[in-house]
GUDREN-936091 format. One record per residue (C-alpha): residue number from 1; residue in one letter; chain; x, y, z. Coordinates in steps of 0.2 Angstrom, whole numbers, padded with zeros to 4 digits. Last residue first. Layout:
{pt NUM,"a","A",{X,Y,Z}},
...
//
This chain:
{pt 444,"x","A",{-0052,-0040,0145}},
{pt 443,"x","A",{-0056,-0030,0130}},
{pt 442,"x","A",{-0046,-0027,0114}},
{pt 441,"x","A",{-0038,-0010,0113}},
{pt 440,"x","A",{-0039,-0005,0096}},
{pt 439,"x","A",{-0029,0008,0088}},
{pt 438,"x","A",{-0040,0023,0082}},
{pt 437,"x","A",{-0048,0026,0065}},
{pt 436,"x","A",{-0063,0039,0066}},
{pt 435,"x","A",{-0054,0050,0078}},
{pt 434,"x","A",{-0039,0059,0069}},
{pt 433,"x","A",{-0047,0071,0060}},
{pt 432,"x","A",{-0043,0079,0041}},
{pt 431,"x","A",{-0049,0095,0031}},
{pt 430,"x","A",{-0049,0091,0014}},
{pt 429,"x","A",{-0040,0105,0001}},
{pt 428,"x","A",{-0029,0093,-0006}},
{pt 427,"x","A",{-0014,0093,0006}},
{pt 426,"x","A",{-0025,0089,0020}},
{pt 425,"x","A",{-0031,0074,0013}},
{pt 424,"x","A",{-0013,0068,0021}},
{pt 423,"x","A",{0000,0060,0009}},
{pt 422,"x","A",{0015,0059,0022}},
{pt 421,"x","A",{0018,0038,0017}},
{pt 420,"x","A",{0017,0021,0023}},
{pt 419,"x","A",{0014,0010,0005}},
{pt 418,"x","A",{-0002,0000,0005}},
{pt 417,"x","A",{-0007,-0019,0000}},
{pt 416,"x","A",{-0025,-0023,0001}},
{pt 415,"x","A",{-0031,-0039,0009}},
{pt 414,"x","A",{-0050,-0048,0012}},
{pt 413,"x","A",{-0052,-0057,0025}},
{pt 412,"x","A",{-0065,-0073,0029}},
{pt 411,"x","A",{-0053,-0083,0021}},
{pt 410,"x","A",{-0036,-0082,0027}},
{pt 409,"x","A",{-0032,-0098,0034}},
{pt 408,"x","A",{-0020,-0106,0049}},
{pt 407,"x","A",{-0008,-0093,0051}},
{pt 406,"x","A",{-0020,-0079,0049}},
{pt 405,"x","A",{-0028,-0086,0066}},
{pt 404,"x","A",{-0046,-0094,0061}},
{pt 403,"x","A",{-0061,-0081,0062}},
{pt 402,"x","A",{-0073,-0080,0075}},
{pt 401,"x","A",{-0063,-0071,0087}},
{pt 400,"x","A",{-0059,-0057,0075}},
{pt 399,"x","A",{-0054,-0042,0087}},
{pt 398,"x","A",{-0035,-0041,0079}},
{pt 397,"x","A",{-0026,-0045,0092}},
{pt 396,"x","A",{-0021,-0064,0090}},
{pt 395,"x","A",{-0017,-0060,0072}},
{pt 394,"x","A",{-0001,-0067,0073}},
{pt 393,"x","A",{0008,-0070,0057}},
{pt 392,"x","A",{0019,-0085,0056}},
{pt 391,"x","A",{0025,-0088,0038}},
{pt 390,"x","A",{0022,-0103,0029}},
{pt 389,"x","A",{0038,-0107,0018}},
{pt 388,"x","A",{0040,-0116,0002}},
{pt 387,"x","A",{0056,-0121,-0007}},
{pt 386,"x","A",{0057,-0123,-0024}},
{pt 385,"x","A",{0074,-0119,-0028}},
{pt 384,"x","A",{0074,-0101,-0037}},
{pt 383,"x","A",{0055,-0099,-0036}},
{pt 382,"x","A",{0057,-0097,-0018}},
{pt 381,"x","A",{0038,-0098,-0011}},
{pt 380,"x","A",{0032,-0089,0004}},
{pt 379,"x","A",{0016,-0094,0010}},
{pt 378,"x","A",{-0001,-0088,0018}},
{pt 377,"x","A",{-0014,-0098,0019}},
{pt 376,"x","A",{-0030,-0102,0012}},
{pt 375,"x","A",{-0027,-0118,0004}},
{pt 374,"x","A",{-0027,-0114,-0012}},
{pt 373,"x","A",{-0013,-0104,-0008}},
{pt 372,"x","A",{-0009,-0084,-0005}},
{pt 371,"x","A",{0005,-0077,-0010}},
{pt 370,"x","A",{0022,-0070,-0005}},
{pt 369,"x","A",{0034,-0071,-0020}},
{pt 368,"x","A",{0053,-0075,-0019}},
{pt 367,"x","A",{0062,-0073,-0036}},
{pt 366,"x","A",{0078,-0066,-0028}},
{pt 365,"x","A",{0069,-0047,-0035}},
{pt 364,"x","A",{0056,-0049,-0023}},
{pt 363,"x","A",{0038,-0054,-0027}},
{pt 362,"x","A",{0021,-0048,-0019}},
{pt 361,"x","A",{0004,-0054,-0017}},
{pt 360,"x","A",{0001,-0070,-0028}},
{pt 359,"x","A",{-0016,-0077,-0026}},
{pt 358,"x","A",{-0014,-0095,-0031}},
{pt 357,"x","A",{-0027,-0100,-0043}},
{pt 356,"x","A",{-0045,-0098,-0036}},
{pt 355,"x","A",{-0060,-0115,-0035}},
{pt 354,"x","A",{-0053,-0114,-0015}},
{pt 353,"x","A",{-0046,-0129,-0006}},
{pt 352,"x","A",{-0057,-0135,0007}},
{pt 351,"x","A",{-0045,-0152,0011}},
{pt 350,"x","A",{-0031,-0144,0007}},
{pt 349,"x","A",{-0019,-0136,-0005}},
{pt 348,"x","A",{-0003,-0127,-0005}},
{pt 347,"x","A",{0006,-0143,0007}},
{pt 346,"x","A",{0003,-0157,-0009}},
{pt 345,"x","A",{0015,-0145,-0021}},
{pt 344,"x","A",{0009,-0137,-0038}},
{pt 343,"x","A",{0023,-0130,-0047}},
{pt 342,"x","A",{0025,-0113,-0050}},
{pt 341,"x","A",{0031,-0107,-0069}},
{pt 340,"x","A",{0036,-0090,-0067}},
{pt 339,"x","A",{0037,-0073,-0078}},
{pt 338,"x","A",{0031,-0076,-0094}},
{pt 337,"x","A",{0028,-0061,-0104}},
{pt 336,"x","A",{0012,-0054,-0109}},
{pt 335,"x","A",{0018,-0038,-0120}},
{pt 334,"x","A",{0008,-0044,-0135}},
{pt 333,"x","A",{-0008,-0042,-0125}},
{pt 332,"x","A",{-0005,-0021,-0126}},
{pt 331,"x","A",{-0014,-0013,-0112}},
{pt 330,"x","A",{0000,-0010,-0103}},
{pt 329,"x","A",{0018,-0012,-0108}},
{pt 328,"x","A",{0028,-0027,-0097}},
{pt 327,"x","A",{0013,-0036,-0094}},
{pt 326,"x","A",{0020,-0052,-0081}},
{pt 325,"x","A",{0013,-0068,-0082}},
{pt 324,"x","A",{0013,-0081,-0069}},
{pt 323,"x","A",{0009,-0099,-0075}},
{pt 322,"x","A",{0002,-0112,-0062}},
{pt 321,"x","A",{0006,-0128,-0061}},
{pt 320,"x","A",{-0002,-0146,-0062}},
{pt 319,"x","A",{-0020,-0145,-0067}},
{pt 318,"x","A",{-0016,-0142,-0083}},
{pt 317,"x","A",{-0010,-0124,-0080}},
{pt 316,"x","A",{-0019,-0112,-0064}},
{pt 315,"x","A",{-0015,-0096,-0071}},
{pt 314,"x","A",{-0009,-0080,-0063}},
{pt 313,"x","A",{-0010,-0064,-0070}},
{pt 312,"x","A",{0000,-0046,-0068}},
{pt 311,"x","A",{0000,-0029,-0071}},
{pt 310,"x","A",{0015,-0020,-0069}},
{pt 309,"x","A",{0024,-0012,-0054}},
{pt 308,"x","A",{0035,-0026,-0049}},
{pt 307,"x","A",{0021,-0038,-0047}},
{pt 306,"x","A",{0003,-0032,-0047}},
{pt 305,"x","A",{-0010,-0043,-0046}},
{pt 304,"x","A",{-0026,-0054,-0057}},
{pt 303,"x","A",{-0029,-0070,-0050}},
{pt 302,"x","A",{-0035,-0084,-0063}},
{pt 301,"x","A",{-0051,-0094,-0059}},
{pt 300,"x","A",{-0050,-0115,-0057}},
{pt 299,"x","A",{-0065,-0122,-0065}},
{pt 298,"x","A",{-0059,-0119,-0082}},
{pt 297,"x","A",{-0046,-0133,-0080}},
{pt 296,"x","A",{-0033,-0130,-0093}},
{pt 295,"x","A",{-0036,-0143,-0107}},
{pt 294,"x","A",{-0038,-0130,-0121}},
{pt 293,"x","A",{-0021,-0122,-0116}},
{pt 292,"x","A",{-0023,-0102,-0111}},
{pt 291,"x","A",{-0021,-0087,-0121}},
{pt 290,"x","A",{-0012,-0073,-0112}},
{pt 289,"x","A",{-0025,-0061,-0107}},
{pt 288,"x","A",{-0036,-0049,-0119}},
{pt 287,"x","A",{-0037,-0032,-0120}},
{pt 286,"x","A",{-0054,-0019,-0114}},
{pt 285,"x","A",{-0053,-0001,-0114}},
{pt 284,"x","A",{-0067,0012,-0104}},
{pt 283,"x","A",{-0065,0031,-0105}},
{pt 282,"x","A",{-0063,0042,-0088}},
{pt 281,"x","A",{-0051,0051,-0097}},
{pt 280,"x","A",{-0038,0052,-0083}},
{pt 279,"x","A",{-0045,0037,-0072}},
{pt 278,"x","A",{-0044,0028,-0087}},
{pt 277,"x","A",{-0056,0012,-0085}},
{pt 276,"x","A",{-0049,-0008,-0091}},
{pt 275,"x","A",{-0060,-0021,-0092}},
{pt 274,"x","A",{-0047,-0035,-0093}},
{pt 273,"x","A",{-0053,-0053,-0104}},
{pt 272,"x","A",{-0054,-0072,-0100}},
{pt 271,"x","A",{-0060,-0082,-0114}},
{pt 270,"x","A",{-0058,-0100,-0107}},
{pt 269,"x","A",{-0076,-0100,-0104}},
{pt 268,"x","A",{-0085,-0111,-0090}},
{pt 267,"x","A",{-0099,-0097,-0090}},
{pt 266,"x","A",{-0097,-0082,-0101}},
{pt 265,"x","A",{-0084,-0069,-0105}},
{pt 264,"x","A",{-0075,-0069,-0091}},
{pt 263,"x","A",{-0069,-0053,-0084}},
{pt 262,"x","A",{-0056,-0047,-0074}},
{pt 261,"x","A",{-0056,-0031,-0068}},
{pt 260,"x","A",{-0043,-0016,-0068}},
{pt 259,"x","A",{-0045,0002,-0063}},
{pt 258,"x","A",{-0029,0013,-0073}},
{pt 257,"x","A",{-0018,0029,-0070}},
{pt 256,"x","A",{-0006,0019,-0079}},
{pt 255,"x","A",{0009,0020,-0066}},
{pt 254,"x","A",{-0001,0017,-0052}},
{pt 253,"x","A",{-0011,0000,-0057}},
{pt 252,"x","A",{-0025,0001,-0048}},
{pt 251,"x","A",{-0036,-0015,-0046}},
{pt 250,"x","A",{-0055,-0015,-0048}},
{pt 249,"x","A",{-0067,-0019,-0033}},
{pt 248,"x","A",{-0080,-0032,-0040}},
{pt 247,"x","A",{-0068,-0046,-0042}},
{pt 246,"x","A",{-0073,-0059,-0057}},
{pt 245,"x","A",{-0085,-0051,-0064}},
{pt 244,"x","A",{-0096,-0060,-0075}},
{pt 243,"x","A",{-0103,-0062,-0094}},
{pt 242,"x","A",{-0118,-0070,-0097}},
{pt 241,"x","A",{-0127,-0055,-0101}},
{pt 240,"x","A",{-0143,-0059,-0107}},
{pt 239,"x","A",{-0152,-0053,-0092}},
{pt 238,"x","A",{-0144,-0035,-0093}},
{pt 237,"x","A",{-0143,-0026,-0076}},
{pt 236,"x","A",{-0126,-0029,-0071}},
{pt 235,"x","A",{-0120,-0023,-0087}},
{pt 234,"x","A",{-0102,-0025,-0090}},
{pt 233,"x","A",{-0094,-0013,-0102}},
{pt 232,"x","A",{-0098,0001,-0088}},
{pt 231,"x","A",{-0111,0013,-0093}},
{pt 230,"x","A",{-0106,0030,-0099}},
{pt 229,"x","A",{-0101,0041,-0083}},
{pt 228,"x","A",{-0112,0051,-0071}},
{pt 227,"x","A",{-0101,0068,-0060}},
{pt 226,"x","A",{-0097,0067,-0044}},
{pt 225,"x","A",{-0091,0082,-0032}},
{pt 224,"x","A",{-0078,0085,-0016}},
{pt 223,"x","A",{-0078,0105,-0015}},
{pt 222,"x","A",{-0062,0104,-0007}},
{pt 221,"x","A",{-0057,0088,-0016}},
{pt 220,"x","A",{-0060,0072,-0018}},
{pt 219,"x","A",{-0067,0066,-0034}},
{pt 218,"x","A",{-0081,0053,-0036}},
{pt 217,"x","A",{-0086,0044,-0054}},
{pt 216,"x","A",{-0104,0036,-0059}},
{pt 215,"x","A",{-0112,0024,-0064}},
{pt 214,"x","A",{-0131,0023,-0062}},
{pt 213,"x","A",{-0140,0009,-0055}},
{pt 212,"x","A",{-0159,0005,-0053}},
{pt 211,"x","A",{-0166,-0008,-0044}},
{pt 210,"x","A",{-0181,-0001,-0037}},
{pt 209,"x","A",{-0170,0013,-0025}},
{pt 208,"x","A",{-0151,0016,-0028}},
{pt 207,"x","A",{-0138,0004,-0034}},
{pt 206,"x","A",{-0122,0014,-0039}},
{pt 205,"x","A",{-0110,0007,-0051}},
{pt 204,"x","A",{-0095,0014,-0043}},
{pt 203,"x","A",{-0078,0025,-0046}},
{pt 202,"x","A",{-0067,0036,-0033}},
{pt 201,"x","A",{-0054,0049,-0037}},
{pt 200,"x","A",{-0038,0055,-0029}},
{pt 199,"x","A",{-0035,0069,-0041}},
{pt 198,"x","A",{-0019,0078,-0048}},
{pt 197,"x","A",{-0024,0082,-0065}},
{pt 196,"x","A",{-0013,0069,-0074}},
{pt 195,"x","A",{-0009,0058,-0058}},
{pt 194,"x","A",{-0027,0053,-0058}},
{pt 193,"x","A",{-0027,0043,-0043}},
{pt 192,"x","A",{-0036,0026,-0039}},
{pt 191,"x","A",{-0052,0021,-0030}},
{pt 190,"x","A",{-0062,0005,-0036}},
{pt 189,"x","A",{-0081,-0001,-0037}},
{pt 188,"x","A",{-0093,-0013,-0044}},
{pt 187,"x","A",{-0111,-0016,-0036}},
{pt 186,"x","A",{-0110,0000,-0024}},
{pt 185,"x","A",{-0122,0003,-0011}},
{pt 184,"x","A",{-0131,0022,-0013}},
{pt 183,"x","A",{-0131,0039,-0014}},
{pt 182,"x","A",{-0112,0038,-0011}},
{pt 181,"x","A",{-0110,0052,0002}},
{pt 180,"x","A",{-0092,0056,0005}},
{pt 179,"x","A",{-0085,0056,0022}},
{pt 178,"x","A",{-0074,0068,0031}},
{pt 177,"x","A",{-0054,0066,0028}},
{pt 176,"x","A",{-0044,0054,0038}},
{pt 175,"x","A",{-0028,0056,0047}},
{pt 174,"x","A",{-0018,0042,0057}},
{pt 173,"x","A",{-0001,0046,0050}},
{pt 172,"x","A",{0004,0031,0045}},
{pt 171,"x","A",{-0014,0023,0043}},
{pt 170,"x","A",{-0017,0036,0030}},
{pt 169,"x","A",{-0037,0037,0028}},
{pt 168,"x","A",{-0049,0043,0014}},
{pt 167,"x","A",{-0068,0042,0016}},
{pt 166,"x","A",{-0084,0033,0007}},
{pt 165,"x","A",{-0102,0034,0012}},
{pt 164,"x","A",{-0117,0025,0012}},
{pt 163,"x","A",{-0132,0031,0021}},
{pt 162,"x","A",{-0147,0016,0023}},
{pt 161,"x","A",{-0163,0022,0023}},
{pt 160,"x","A",{-0178,0028,0036}},
{pt 159,"x","A",{-0169,0026,0052}},
{pt 158,"x","A",{-0152,0032,0049}},
{pt 157,"x","A",{-0144,0015,0046}},
{pt 156,"x","A",{-0126,0018,0043}},
{pt 155,"x","A",{-0114,0011,0028}},
{pt 154,"x","A",{-0096,0011,0027}},
{pt 153,"x","A",{-0082,0014,0011}},
{pt 152,"x","A",{-0062,0014,0014}},
{pt 151,"x","A",{-0051,0022,0004}},
{pt 150,"x","A",{-0035,0019,0011}},
{pt 149,"x","A",{-0023,0032,0007}},
{pt 148,"x","A",{-0001,0027,0006}},
{pt 147,"x","A",{0000,0033,-0013}},
{pt 146,"x","A",{-0013,0022,-0017}},
{pt 145,"x","A",{-0024,0010,-0010}},
{pt 144,"x","A",{-0041,0000,-0014}},
{pt 143,"x","A",{-0060,0000,-0008}},
{pt 142,"x","A",{-0055,-0008,0010}},
{pt 141,"x","A",{-0073,-0011,0020}},
{pt 140,"x","A",{-0078,-0003,0035}},
{pt 139,"x","A",{-0089,-0009,0050}},
{pt 138,"x","A",{-0092,0006,0063}},
{pt 137,"x","A",{-0084,0017,0074}},
{pt 136,"x","A",{-0068,0010,0068}},
{pt 135,"x","A",{-0056,0002,0077}},
{pt 134,"x","A",{-0037,0000,0071}},
{pt 133,"x","A",{-0026,-0016,0074}},
{pt 132,"x","A",{-0007,-0018,0074}},
{pt 131,"x","A",{-0005,-0037,0068}},
{pt 130,"x","A",{0015,-0045,0073}},
{pt 129,"x","A",{0025,-0055,0063}},
{pt 128,"x","A",{0030,-0071,0073}},
{pt 127,"x","A",{0049,-0074,0078}},
{pt 126,"x","A",{0049,-0093,0077}},
{pt 125,"x","A",{0051,-0094,0059}},
{pt 124,"x","A",{0063,-0081,0055}},
{pt 123,"x","A",{0055,-0064,0053}},
{pt 122,"x","A",{0062,-0058,0035}},
{pt 121,"x","A",{0050,-0060,0020}},
{pt 120,"x","A",{0033,-0059,0033}},
{pt 119,"x","A",{0044,-0044,0044}},
{pt 118,"x","A",{0045,-0034,0027}},
{pt 117,"x","A",{0025,-0035,0022}},
{pt 116,"x","A",{0022,-0025,0041}},
{pt 115,"x","A",{0007,-0027,0046}},
{pt 114,"x","A",{-0011,-0021,0047}},
{pt 113,"x","A",{-0028,-0025,0053}},
{pt 112,"x","A",{-0044,-0017,0053}},
{pt 111,"x","A",{-0058,-0015,0065}},
{pt 110,"x","A",{-0077,-0014,0065}},
{pt 109,"x","A",{-0081,-0032,0065}},
{pt 108,"x","A",{-0098,-0039,0066}},
{pt 107,"x","A",{-0101,-0034,0048}},
{pt 106,"x","A",{-0093,-0051,0045}},
{pt 105,"x","A",{-0080,-0051,0027}},
{pt 104,"x","A",{-0067,-0046,0038}},
{pt 103,"x","A",{-0053,-0033,0035}},
{pt 102,"x","A",{-0035,-0031,0030}},
{pt 101,"x","A",{-0021,-0020,0028}},
{pt 100,"x","A",{-0005,-0028,0022}},
{pt 99,"x","A",{0011,-0018,0024}},
{pt 98,"x","A",{0027,-0008,0012}},
{pt 97,"x","A",{0038,0004,0017}},
{pt 96,"x","A",{0054,-0007,0022}},
{pt 95,"x","A",{0049,-0015,0006}},
{pt 94,"x","A",{0052,-0001,-0005}},
{pt 93,"x","A",{0073,-0006,-0005}},
{pt 92,"x","A",{0067,-0024,-0012}},
{pt 91,"x","A",{0055,-0017,-0027}},
{pt 90,"x","A",{0067,-0003,-0031}},
{pt 89,"x","A",{0065,0013,-0024}},
{pt 88,"x","A",{0059,0028,-0037}},
{pt 87,"x","A",{0041,0025,-0026}},
{pt 86,"x","A",{0047,0031,-0012}},
{pt 85,"x","A",{0058,0045,-0016}},
{pt 84,"x","A",{0043,0053,-0025}},
{pt 83,"x","A",{0034,0051,-0009}},
{pt 82,"x","A",{0045,0059,0001}},
{pt 81,"x","A",{0044,0075,-0012}},
{pt 80,"x","A",{0025,0074,-0010}},
{pt 79,"x","A",{0026,0073,0008}},
{pt 78,"x","A",{0038,0089,0007}},
{pt 77,"x","A",{0028,0100,-0006}},
{pt 76,"x","A",{0011,0096,0006}},
{pt 75,"x","A",{0022,0101,0022}},
{pt 74,"x","A",{0019,0093,0038}},
{pt 73,"x","A",{0038,0088,0038}},
{pt 72,"x","A",{0043,0104,0033}},
{pt 71,"x","A",{0036,0112,0047}},
{pt 70,"x","A",{0042,0100,0061}},
{pt 69,"x","A",{0058,0103,0056}},
{pt 68,"x","A",{0057,0123,0057}},
{pt 67,"x","A",{0050,0119,0073}},
{pt 66,"x","A",{0064,0110,0081}},
{pt 65,"x","A",{0060,0093,0083}},
{pt 64,"x","A",{0051,0082,0096}},
{pt 63,"x","A",{0031,0083,0089}},
{pt 62,"x","A",{0038,0074,0074}},
{pt 61,"x","A",{0050,0062,0078}},
{pt 60,"x","A",{0036,0047,0079}},
{pt 59,"x","A",{0027,0054,0061}},
{pt 58,"x","A",{0045,0055,0053}},
{pt 57,"x","A",{0049,0038,0060}},
{pt 56,"x","A",{0034,0032,0054}},
{pt 55,"x","A",{0036,0040,0035}},
{pt 54,"x","A",{0055,0031,0034}},
{pt 53,"x","A",{0070,0043,0034}},
{pt 52,"x","A",{0076,0045,0016}},
{pt 51,"x","A",{0066,0062,0012}},
{pt 50,"x","A",{0074,0067,0031}},
{pt 49,"x","A",{0090,0068,0021}},
{pt 48,"x","A",{0087,0079,0008}},
{pt 47,"x","A",{0078,0091,0017}},
{pt 46,"x","A",{0093,0094,0029}},
{pt 45,"x","A",{0105,0096,0012}},
{pt 44,"x","A",{0093,0110,0006}},
{pt 43,"x","A",{0092,0118,0023}},
{pt 42,"x","A",{0110,0119,0024}},
{pt 41,"x","A",{0117,0111,0037}},
{pt 40,"x","A",{0130,0120,0052}},
{pt 39,"x","A",{0144,0110,0058}},
{pt 38,"x","A",{0144,0114,0076}},
{pt 37,"x","A",{0158,0123,0080}},
{pt 36,"x","A",{0176,0117,0086}},
{pt 35,"x","A",{0180,0113,0104}},
{pt 34,"x","A",{0191,0129,0111}},
{pt 33,"x","A",{0208,0126,0108}},
{pt 32,"x","A",{0220,0118,0124}},
{pt 31,"x","A",{0235,0130,0131}},
{pt 30,"x","A",{0253,0123,0127}},
{pt 29,"x","A",{0266,0128,0139}},
{pt 28,"x","A",{0285,0127,0134}},
{pt 27,"x","A",{0299,0127,0146}},
{pt 26,"x","A",{0315,0138,0148}},
{pt 25,"x","A",{0328,0139,0163}},
{pt 24,"x","A",{0323,0141,0180}},
{pt 23,"x","A",{0324,0160,0182}},
{pt 22,"x","A",{0309,0160,0168}},
{pt 21,"x","A",{0309,0163,0150}},
{pt 20,"x","A",{0294,0158,0141}},
{pt 19,"x","A",{0290,0152,0123}},
{pt 18,"x","A",{0272,0150,0120}},
{pt 17,"x","A",{0263,0140,0108}},
{pt 16,"x","A",{0248,0145,0098}},
{pt 15,"x","A",{0232,0137,0103}},
{pt 14,"x","A",{0222,0149,0105}},
{pt 13,"x","A",{0226,0166,0092}},
{pt 12,"x","A",{0226,0182,0102}},
{pt 11,"x","A",{0245,0180,0105}},
{pt 10,"x","A",{0249,0182,0087}},
{pt 9,"x","A",{0265,0184,0082}},
{pt 8,"x","A",{0271,0174,0096}},
{pt 7,"x","A",{0279,0182,0110}},
{pt 6,"x","A",{0298,0181,0117}},
{pt 5,"x","A",{0298,0186,0135}},
{pt 4,"x","A",{0307,0201,0139}},
{pt 3,"x","A",{0325,0194,0145}},
{pt 2,"x","A",{0329,0195,0164}},
{pt 1,"x","A",{0347,0203,0167}},
//
């Protein structure tokens, strides 16, 4: 007599083992369970993951992901969150997102070169750092950068007069803002971000007709505007003013929302000060640099820079070394702290060395410093063991054919550090365009 099969408690549950009786005896059969459903990620978790993806990767992926991700990546809120995450990284981790942009001083080159800072530090000597080149409709110079936006200046002859304009450009996204009419040539200028009022501002002393000048500050936005400011402390039109600026483009310190210029008290003077413009209150202050020894060479001018988010200055000292100072508390001269002493080395000088001190560009936590030496070459200096390395930067495709390659000499070019971000002019009310700056294709 056949016995009825013994059923499991729930035959409907997949994967349960069944005991089956047959005339040949007892045996077990097992059915394979179906694959588990794919995990469901919460939107908040997806956002947190995407915040950690470099901006360049997000731009490449934006058109190939689902609509909800594309909407998220394109939003101004995500761009700001991504920027905040980037700014919170330490100096080494942020290296992945940092680039150098440069333009040529000759008016015949409407191109801007960009190369990765990380590749300069990490590439072996036989592997050159490649320059990516962008071409505009006309020659443009870079006034400054902040939050991934470069402020470009150009001029155009309209027949009766020269039109001077400025626009914002994000090299990572390729988007630019409409040109902003300036009303004259800049003699002193600077670009930065007012984080209190969430405004991008362009400062300039505008030279108008008949040698007249006016100090203005421009605000980028849906109704871009400008207003006249009080005179800059350094008066260009004062024949009795013996002071002079070492650089007419102000250096932006993001944590303080200030533009900064080095000013010599008078010719061959060892007295140097920093003129500072607060972009929030739109007021000026002035403070001193570290004191110099009386036997320091006044003909070698110091270099103002940003290192580790702080204002820094590099001095020529006793014609034997450079002294690198860091201002730990902005605007407080007592907070100048000696960061490093860099001995002179014969390979850092050449037949046509400049009258400028070593120019620091970026410094890692392990005390490896990228700079431009007086001989005009980019150089990596290991401040721990004193070793020197000249990085190989391939600028053959930048369209600046009359200049020496970057690996041989950096002169005739002006450099600007920037971070790759998703910040777009459209996020603060400006229409955007992708045709003003395009990848450069050299003619064969």
